[in-house]
A tleap script that builds the chain and sets N, CA, C and O, in Angstrom:
source leaprc.protein.ff14SB
mol = sequence {
  NMET GLN ARG TYR SER GLU PRO ASP CYS VAL
  ARG LEU LEU GLY SER GLY GLN ARG THR ARG
  THR THR VAL LEU TYR ARG GLY GLY THR ALA
  VAL ARG THR LEU THR ALA TYR GLY GLN LYS
  ILE ALA PRO THR ALA ALA ARG CYS VAL PRO
  ASP ASP PRO ARG GLY GLN ASN GLY PRO VAL
  HIE ALA MET ARG SER SER THR LYS VAL PHE
  GLU LYS SER GLN THR ARG ASN ASN HIE CASP
}
set mol.1.N position { 0.851 -1.174 0.013 }
set mol.1.CA position { 0.001 0.005 -0.007 }
set mol.1.C position { 0.887 1.243 0.014 }
set mol.1.O position { 1.802 1.349 0.831 }
set mol.2.N position { 0.608 2.183 -0.893 }
set mol.2.CA position { 1.353 3.430 -0.938 }
set mol.2.C position { 0.584 4.505 -0.215 }
set mol.2.O position { -0.644 4.562 -0.272 }
set mol.3.N position { 1.326 5.358 0.468 }
set mol.3.CA position { 0.706 6.460 1.204 }
set mol.3.C position { 0.383 7.606 0.263 }
set mol.3.O position { 1.127 7.870 -0.682 }
set mol.4.N position { -0.713 8.278 0.516 }
set mol.4.CA position { -1.058 9.465 -0.250 }
set mol.4.C position { -1.534 10.544 0.725 }
set mol.4.O position { -1.901 10.245 1.861 }
set mol.5.N position { -1.524 11.787 0.277 }
set mol.5.CA position { -2.026 12.893 1.093 }
set mol.5.C position { -2.863 13.801 0.220 }
set mol.5.O position { -2.715 13.834 -1.002 }
set mol.6.N position { -3.732 14.526 0.865 }
set mol.6.CA position { -4.638 15.405 0.133 }
set mol.6.C position { -4.588 16.806 0.709 }
set mol.6.O position { -5.096 17.034 1.807 }
set mol.7.N position { -3.982 17.765 -0.012 }
set mol.7.CA position { -4.049 19.130 0.456 }
set mol.7.C position { -5.448 19.698 0.186 }
set mol.7.O position { -6.047 19.391 -0.844 }
set mol.8.N position { -5.957 20.497 1.071 }
set mol.8.CA position { -7.303 21.016 0.936 }
set mol.8.C position { -7.299 22.536 0.702 }
set mol.8.O position { -6.432 23.245 1.214 }
set mol.9.N position { -8.241 23.012 -0.050 }
set mol.9.CA position { -8.478 24.424 -0.248 }
set mol.9.C position { -9.917 24.693 0.218 }
set mol.9.O position { -10.870 24.167 -0.358 }
set mol.10.N position { -10.064 25.516 1.263 }
set mol.10.CA position { -11.379 25.794 1.817 }
set mol.10.C position { -11.774 27.212 1.434 }
set mol.10.O position { -11.010 28.157 1.632 }
set mol.11.N position { -12.991 27.351 0.877 }
set mol.11.CA position { -13.565 28.653 0.534 }
set mol.11.C position { -14.721 28.937 1.485 }
set mol.11.O position { -15.669 28.155 1.561 }
set mol.12.N position { -14.650 30.046 2.206 }
set mol.12.CA position { -15.739 30.444 3.076 }
set mol.12.C position { -16.705 31.305 2.300 }
set mol.12.O position { -16.329 32.362 1.792 }
set mol.13.N position { -17.968 30.859 2.201 }
set mol.13.CA position { -18.958 31.517 1.380 }
set mol.13.C position { -19.854 32.483 2.156 }
set mol.13.O position { -20.657 33.195 1.553 }
set mol.14.N position { -19.726 32.517 3.487 }
set mol.14.CA position { -20.574 33.355 4.295 }
set mol.14.C position { -21.747 32.580 4.853 }
set mol.14.O position { -22.081 31.514 4.336 }
set mol.15.N position { -22.383 33.092 5.903 }
set mol.15.CA position { -23.540 32.465 6.562 }
set mol.15.C position { -23.235 31.016 6.971 }
set mol.15.O position { -24.125 30.166 6.952 }
set mol.16.N position { -21.963 30.734 7.344 }
set mol.16.CA position { -21.624 29.407 7.805 }
set mol.16.C position { -21.468 28.357 6.700 }
set mol.16.O position { -21.317 27.171 6.996 }
set mol.17.N position { -21.502 28.774 5.440 }
set mol.17.CA position { -21.334 27.847 4.337 }
set mol.17.C position { -19.921 27.886 3.799 }
set mol.17.O position { -19.251 28.916 3.879 }
set mol.18.N position { -19.459 26.768 3.250 }
set mol.18.CA position { -18.115 26.707 2.703 }
set mol.18.C position { -18.018 25.584 1.679 }
set mol.18.O position { -18.879 24.707 1.607 }
set mol.19.N position { -16.954 25.635 0.893 }
set mol.19.CA position { -16.600 24.506 0.020 }
set mol.19.C position { -15.214 24.041 0.423 }
set mol.19.O position { -14.408 24.818 0.935 }
set mol.20.N position { -14.948 22.776 0.190 }
set mol.20.CA position { -13.608 22.233 0.442 }
set mol.20.C position { -13.230 21.433 -0.790 }
set mol.20.O position { -13.907 20.472 -1.154 }
set mol.21.N position { -12.134 21.841 -1.431 }
set mol.21.CA position { -11.655 21.127 -2.638 }
set mol.21.C position { -10.389 20.388 -2.259 }
set mol.21.O position { -9.464 20.971 -1.692 }
set mol.22.N position { -10.348 19.120 -2.571 }
set mol.22.CA position { -9.236 18.246 -2.280 }
set mol.22.C position { -8.631 17.746 -3.578 }
set mol.22.O position { -9.347 17.368 -4.505 }
set mol.23.N position { -7.300 17.748 -3.637 }
set mol.23.CA position { -6.591 17.218 -4.800 }
set mol.23.C position { -5.769 16.005 -4.312 }
set mol.23.O position { -4.988 16.110 -3.367 }
set mol.24.N position { -5.965 14.864 -4.976 }
set mol.24.CA position { -5.223 13.658 -4.610 }
set mol.24.C position { -4.012 13.561 -5.507 }
set mol.24.O position { -4.144 13.557 -6.731 }
set mol.25.N position { -2.837 13.483 -4.917 }
set mol.25.CA position { -1.572 13.347 -5.651 }
set mol.25.C position { -1.005 11.964 -5.465 }
set mol.25.O position { -1.098 11.396 -4.377 }
set mol.26.N position { -0.419 11.411 -6.507 }
set mol.26.CA position { 0.347 10.158 -6.423 }
set mol.26.C position { 1.609 10.346 -7.228 }
set mol.26.O position { 1.534 10.656 -8.417 }
set mol.27.N position { 2.760 10.171 -6.622 }
set mol.27.CA position { 4.031 10.300 -7.319 }
set mol.27.C position { 4.259 11.681 -7.911 }
set mol.27.O position { 4.872 11.810 -8.971 }
set mol.28.N position { 3.766 12.720 -7.229 }
set mol.28.CA position { 3.950 14.075 -7.707 }
set mol.28.C position { 2.976 14.525 -8.796 }
set mol.28.O position { 3.100 15.634 -9.314 }
set mol.29.N position { 2.003 13.671 -9.148 }
set mol.29.CA position { 1.039 13.989 -10.180 }
set mol.29.C position { -0.369 14.046 -9.595 }
set mol.29.O position { -0.779 13.139 -8.869 }
set mol.30.N position { -1.116 15.116 -9.910 }
set mol.30.CA position { -2.498 15.219 -9.463 }
set mol.30.C position { -3.341 14.182 -10.255 }
set mol.30.O position { -3.337 14.186 -11.486 }
set mol.31.N position { -4.047 13.318 -9.545 }
set mol.31.CA position { -4.805 12.269 -10.222 }
set mol.31.C position { -6.319 12.387 -10.035 }
set mol.31.O position { -7.079 11.744 -10.759 }
set mol.32.N position { -6.780 13.223 -9.045 }
set mol.32.CA position { -8.222 13.352 -8.832 }
set mol.32.C position { -8.496 14.603 -8.011 }
set mol.32.O position { -7.671 15.013 -7.195 }
set mol.33.N position { -9.661 15.205 -8.231 }
set mol.33.CA position { -10.104 16.316 -7.390 }
set mol.33.C position { -11.508 16.014 -6.890 }
set mol.33.O position { -12.260 15.278 -7.530 }
set mol.34.N position { -11.854 16.578 -5.755 }
set mol.34.CA position { -13.184 16.420 -5.163 }
set mol.34.C position { -13.545 17.753 -4.518 }
set mol.34.O position { -12.733 18.332 -3.796 }
set mol.35.N position { -14.757 18.243 -4.772 }
set mol.35.CA position { -15.266 19.438 -4.085 }
set mol.35.C position { -16.517 19.079 -3.315 }
set mol.35.O position { -17.461 18.499 -3.851 }
set mol.36.N position { -16.498 19.440 -2.036 }
set mol.36.CA position { -17.656 19.177 -1.164 }
set mol.36.C position { -18.200 20.506 -0.648 }
set mol.36.O position { -17.444 21.440 -0.380 }
set mol.37.N position { -19.523 20.572 -0.514 }
set mol.37.CA position { -20.176 21.763 0.003 }
set mol.37.C position { -20.688 21.437 1.406 }
set mol.37.O position { -21.248 20.365 1.636 }
set mol.38.N position { -20.490 22.379 2.353 }
set mol.38.CA position { -20.873 22.076 3.719 }
set mol.38.C position { -21.434 23.272 4.466 }
set mol.38.O position { -21.384 24.410 4.000 }
set mol.39.N position { -21.969 22.976 5.639 }
set mol.39.CA position { -22.555 23.986 6.524 }
set mol.39.C position { -21.839 23.910 7.857 }
set mol.39.O position { -21.589 22.815 8.360 }
set mol.40.N position { -21.509 25.039 8.434 }
set mol.40.CA position { -20.850 25.114 9.731 }
set mol.40.C position { -21.794 24.531 10.803 }
set mol.40.O position { -22.969 24.891 10.865 }
set mol.41.N position { -21.262 23.626 11.643 }
set mol.41.CA position { -22.119 22.974 12.640 }
set mol.41.C position { -21.743 23.373 14.071 }
set mol.41.O position { -22.447 23.009 15.013 }
set mol.42.N position { -20.650 24.112 14.248 }
set mol.42.CA position { -20.217 24.548 15.574 }
set mol.42.C position { -19.540 25.911 15.453 }
set mol.42.O position { -18.936 26.209 14.422 }
set mol.43.N position { -19.632 26.739 16.488 }
set mol.43.CA position { -19.024 28.062 16.428 }
set mol.43.C position { -17.483 28.033 16.401 }
set mol.43.O position { -16.860 28.941 15.851 }
set mol.44.N position { -16.868 26.997 16.993 }
set mol.44.CA position { -15.409 26.872 16.977 }
set mol.44.C position { -15.035 25.409 16.776 }
set mol.44.O position { -15.878 24.517 16.873 }
set mol.45.N position { -13.752 25.180 16.493 }
set mol.45.CA position { -13.240 23.811 16.360 }
set mol.45.C position { -12.496 23.388 17.609 }
set mol.45.O position { -11.612 22.534 17.542 }
set mol.46.N position { -12.840 23.972 18.753 }
set mol.46.CA position { -12.138 23.703 19.999 }
set mol.46.C position { -12.461 22.324 20.567 }
set mol.46.O position { -11.653 21.755 21.302 }
set mol.47.N position { -13.634 21.781 20.235 }
set mol.47.CA position { -14.006 20.449 20.739 }
set mol.47.C position { -14.930 19.784 19.749 }
set mol.47.O position { -15.530 20.445 18.901 }
set mol.48.N position { -15.042 18.483 19.859 }
set mol.48.CA position { -15.928 17.716 18.956 }
set mol.48.C position { -17.401 18.012 19.285 }
set mol.48.O position { -17.754 18.289 20.431 }
set mol.49.N position { -18.243 17.946 18.250 }
set mol.49.CA position { -19.675 18.186 18.416 }
set mol.49.C position { -20.320 16.911 18.980 }
set mol.49.O position { -19.757 15.827 18.829 }
set mol.50.N position { -21.479 17.021 19.620 }
set mol.50.CA position { -22.144 15.840 20.227 }
set mol.50.C position { -22.406 14.717 19.240 }
set mol.50.O position { -22.382 13.553 19.641 }
set mol.51.N position { -22.652 15.004 17.980 }
set mol.51.CA position { -22.978 13.961 17.013 }
set mol.51.C position { -21.745 13.358 16.325 }
set mol.51.O position { -21.894 12.537 15.419 }
set mol.52.N position { -20.535 13.747 16.737 }
set mol.52.CA position { -19.305 13.217 16.115 }
set mol.52.C position { -19.224 11.714 16.392 }
set mol.52.O position { -19.281 11.299 17.549 }
set mol.53.N position { -19.089 10.880 15.328 }
set mol.53.CA position { -19.050 9.435 15.537 }
set mol.53.C position { -17.825 8.976 16.317 }
set mol.53.O position { -17.817 7.858 16.831 }
set mol.54.N position { -16.782 9.814 16.420 }
set mol.54.CA position { -15.578 9.478 17.184 }
set mol.54.C position { -15.789 9.761 18.675 }
set mol.54.O position { -14.945 9.397 19.493 }
set mol.55.N position { -16.886 10.394 19.030 }
set mol.55.CA position { -17.151 10.768 20.409 }
set mol.55.C position { -16.767 12.220 20.670 }
set mol.55.O position { -16.109 12.849 19.841 }
set mol.56.N position { -17.174 12.752 21.817 }
set mol.56.CA position { -16.910 14.154 22.149 }
set mol.56.C position { -15.545 14.358 22.784 }
set mol.56.O position { -15.061 15.489 22.819 }
set mol.57.N position { -14.919 13.330 23.278 }
set mol.57.CA position { -13.612 13.464 23.928 }
set mol.57.C position { -12.483 13.239 22.941 }
set mol.57.O position { -12.634 12.500 21.968 }
set mol.58.N position { -11.371 13.867 23.190 }
set mol.58.CA position { -10.206 13.687 22.334 }
set mol.58.C position { -10.031 14.859 21.386 }
set mol.58.O position { -10.842 15.786 21.377 }
set mol.59.N position { -8.966 14.817 20.583 }
set mol.59.CA position { -8.663 15.930 19.681 }
set mol.59.C position { -9.629 16.010 18.509 }
set mol.59.O position { -10.139 14.995 18.036 }
set mol.60.N position { -9.875 17.246 18.044 }
set mol.60.CA position { -10.758 17.468 16.899 }
set mol.60.C position { -10.048 17.028 15.629 }
set mol.60.O position { -10.648 16.412 14.748 }
set mol.61.N position { -8.756 17.352 15.545 }
set mol.61.CA position { -7.984 17.030 14.339 }
set mol.61.C position { -6.893 16.016 14.675 }
set mol.61.O position { -6.337 16.017 15.773 }
set mol.62.N position { -6.601 15.155 13.704 }
set mol.62.CA position { -5.516 14.161 13.893 }
set mol.62.C position { -4.169 14.885 13.919 }
set mol.62.O position { -4.052 16.009 13.430 }
set mol.63.N position { -3.174 14.247 14.481 }
set mol.63.CA position { -1.827 14.796 14.516 }
set mol.63.C position { -1.315 14.999 13.082 }
set mol.63.O position { -1.559 14.155 12.220 }
set mol.64.N position { -0.625 16.082 12.824 }
set mol.64.CA position { -0.040 16.363 11.512 }
set mol.64.C position { 1.141 15.426 11.283 }
set mol.64.O position { 1.944 15.199 12.188 }
set mol.65.N position { 1.243 14.894 10.098 }
set mol.65.CA position { 2.369 14.022 9.770 }
set mol.65.C position { 3.127 14.577 8.577 }
set mol.65.O position { 2.601 15.399 7.826 }
set mol.66.N position { 4.340 14.136 8.406 }
set mol.66.CA position { 5.208 14.597 7.325 }
set mol.66.C position { 5.141 13.605 6.156 }
set mol.66.O position { 5.133 12.394 6.374 }
set mol.67.N position { 5.093 14.105 4.941 }
set mol.67.CA position { 5.044 13.238 3.788 }
set mol.67.C position { 5.828 13.836 2.619 }
set mol.67.O position { 5.992 15.053 2.539 }
set mol.68.N position { 6.304 13.000 1.730 }
set mol.68.CA position { 6.990 13.448 0.524 }
set mol.68.C position { 6.176 13.079 -0.721 }
set mol.68.O position { 6.713 13.051 -1.828 }
set mol.69.N position { 4.894 12.798 -0.540 }
set mol.69.CA position { 4.044 12.305 -1.642 }
set mol.69.C position { 3.901 13.340 -2.763 }
set mol.69.O position { 3.628 12.976 -3.907 }
set mol.70.N position { 4.081 14.620 -2.445 }
set mol.70.CA position { 3.918 15.644 -3.479 }
set mol.70.C position { 5.172 15.803 -4.328 }
set mol.70.O position { 5.157 16.516 -5.332 }
set mol.71.N position { 6.254 15.145 -3.930 }
set mol.71.CA position { 7.509 15.195 -4.693 }
set mol.71.C position { 7.474 14.150 -5.786 }
set mol.71.O position { 6.931 13.060 -5.605 }
set mol.72.N position { 8.055 14.487 -6.913 }
set mol.72.CA position { 8.129 13.524 -8.019 }
set mol.72.C position { 9.035 12.370 -7.631 }
set mol.72.O position { 10.051 12.576 -6.968 }
set mol.73.N position { 8.682 11.166 -8.034 }
set mol.73.CA position { 9.485 9.980 -7.737 }
set mol.73.C position { 10.843 10.100 -8.441 }
set mol.73.O position { 10.928 10.566 -9.578 }
set mol.74.N position { 11.899 9.670 -7.743 }
set mol.74.CA position { 13.229 9.699 -8.326 }
set mol.74.C position { 13.491 8.488 -9.229 }
set mol.74.O position { 14.318 8.554 -10.138 }
set mol.75.N position { 12.793 7.403 -8.976 }
set mol.75.CA position { 12.934 6.202 -9.796 }
set mol.75.C position { 11.652 5.897 -10.508 }
set mol.75.O position { 10.567 6.199 -10.011 }
set mol.76.N position { 11.765 5.298 -11.673 }
set mol.76.CA position { 10.562 4.906 -12.419 }
set mol.76.C position { 10.495 3.391 -12.436 }
set mol.76.O position { 11.519 2.711 -12.501 }
set mol.77.N position { 9.299 2.881 -12.376 }
set mol.77.CA position { 9.117 1.429 -12.491 }
set mol.77.C position { 9.014 1.040 -13.952 }
set mol.77.O position { 8.154 1.555 -14.668 }
set mol.78.N position { 9.859 0.157 -14.403 }
set mol.78.CA position { 9.805 -0.338 -15.767 }
set mol.78.C position { 9.138 -1.702 -15.763 }
set mol.78.O position { 9.582 -2.623 -15.078 }
set mol.79.N position { 8.088 -1.817 -16.518 }
set mol.79.CA position { 7.369 -3.084 -16.583 }
set mol.79.C position { 7.503 -3.722 -17.960 }
set mol.79.O position { 6.592 -4.418 -18.408 }
set mol.80.N position { 8.623 -3.495 -18.632 }
set mol.80.CA position { 8.858 -4.068 -19.978 }
set mol.80.C position { 9.335 -5.487 -19.892 }
set mol.80.O position { 9.580 -6.119 -20.919 }
savepdb mol mol.pdb
quit
């Protein structure tokens, strides 16, 4: 399994509405995009909301990790 990461671009539209566009990269190449439309459900991101399937306790966001997935691969796979 190869690791991938998705950088996000969030647009705030006002009145608690926003869009989030995600680009999936593999080997330094963009291979897919996804745009989702959403509604703000809490005034802050300081704690999880009551309906969060992960529960109300614990961190809102996962720990940030380091990746090199956006860098072009130095080696190429030859399947000849």
